[in-house]
C-alpha positions in Angstrom: 169.7 277.7 43.3 168.5 280.7 45.3 169.7 284.2 44.3 171.4 284.6 47.6 173.4 281.4 47.2 174.4 282.5 43.7 175.6 285.8 45.2 177.7 283.9 47.9 179.2 281.8 45.1 180.0 284.9 43.1 181.5 286.6 46.2 183.7 283.6 46.9 184.8 283.4 43.2 185.5 287.2 43.2 187.6 287.0 46.4 189.7 284.0 45.3 190.3 285.6 42.0 190.8 289.3 42.8 192.7 289.2 46.1 195.6 287.3 44.6 195.6 289.6 41.6 195.6 292.7 43.8 198.4 291.2 45.8 200.6 290.3 42.9 200.1 293.7 41.1 200.5 295.7 44.2 203.5 293.9 45.5 205.5 293.3 42.3 204.4 296.2 40.0 204.1 298.9 42.6 206.5 297.5 45.2 204.1 297.8 48.2 205.5 295.9 51.1 202.6 295.8 53.6 201.0 292.4 52.9 198.2 292.9 55.4 197.0 296.2 53.8 197.1 294.6 50.3 195.0 291.7 51.4 192.7 293.9 53.5 192.2 296.2 50.5 191.5 293.3 48.2 188.9 291.8 50.5 187.2 295.0 51.6 186.8 296.3 48.1 185.0 293.2 46.9 182.9 292.8 50.0 181.8 296.4 49.7 181.1 296.5 46.0 179.6 293.2 45.0 176.4 293.6 47.1 175.8 296.9 45.3 176.1 295.1 41.9 173.9 292.2 42.9 171.2 293.8 45.1 171.0 297.5 44.6 171.8 298.3 41.0 169.2 295.9 39.5 166.5 298.0 41.1 167.6 301.1 39.1 168.8 299.6 35.8 166.7 297.1 33.9 168.6 297.0 30.6 171.2 294.2 30.9 173.9 295.8 28.8 173.6 299.1 30.7 173.5 297.2 34.0 176.8 295.5 33.2 178.6 298.6 31.8 177.4 300.9 34.6 177.9 298.4 37.3 181.4 297.3 36.3 182.5 300.8 35.6 181.3 302.0 39.0 182.9 299.0 40.8 186.3 299.7 39.1 186.1 303.4 40.2 185.0 302.6 43.8 187.6 299.8 44.2 190.3 302.1 42.8 189.4 304.7 45.4 189.6 302.0 48.1 193.1 301.0 46.8 194.1 304.6 46.5 193.2 305.3 50.2 194.4 302.0 51.8 197.5 301.4 49.8 198.4 305.1 49.4 198.9 304.8 45.6 198.4 307.4 42.9 194.9 307.1 41.7 196.1 306.1 38.2 197.9 303.1 39.8 194.9 302.2 41.9 192.8 302.3 38.8 195.1 299.9 37.0 195.0 297.5 39.8 191.2 297.7 40.0 190.8 297.2 36.2 193.2 294.2 36.1 191.5 292.6 39.2 188.0 293.0 37.8 188.9 291.9 34.3 190.4 288.8 35.8 187.3 287.9 37.8 185.0 288.6 34.9 187.1 286.3 32.6 187.2 283.6 35.2 183.5 283.9 35.8 182.8 283.6 32.0 185.1 280.6 31.7 183.4 278.6 34.5 179.8 279.5 33.6 
């Protein structure tokens, strides 16, 4: 399978995993009522960060463990910032949403590999 096809599969898996998690945590833990903004934030965060992880970071980091740690940490922070801005949360709340969503997609990815 071509690398680009693997990326599209990963993007699809990320979206179907993370968007519902972002929705549930935002809606029920933080009581955000704006469904459109929750879904938009979930989609835009993954669409903006996953290409960085797949296509840009590998050019700068060759060590696999460092790549994963640096990449996932950066993604969690960037996505938290997106949630913070779009959903108007405290940054600590946005960080929790981002961590839970990313942990969920990592676990699902590991389970289906």
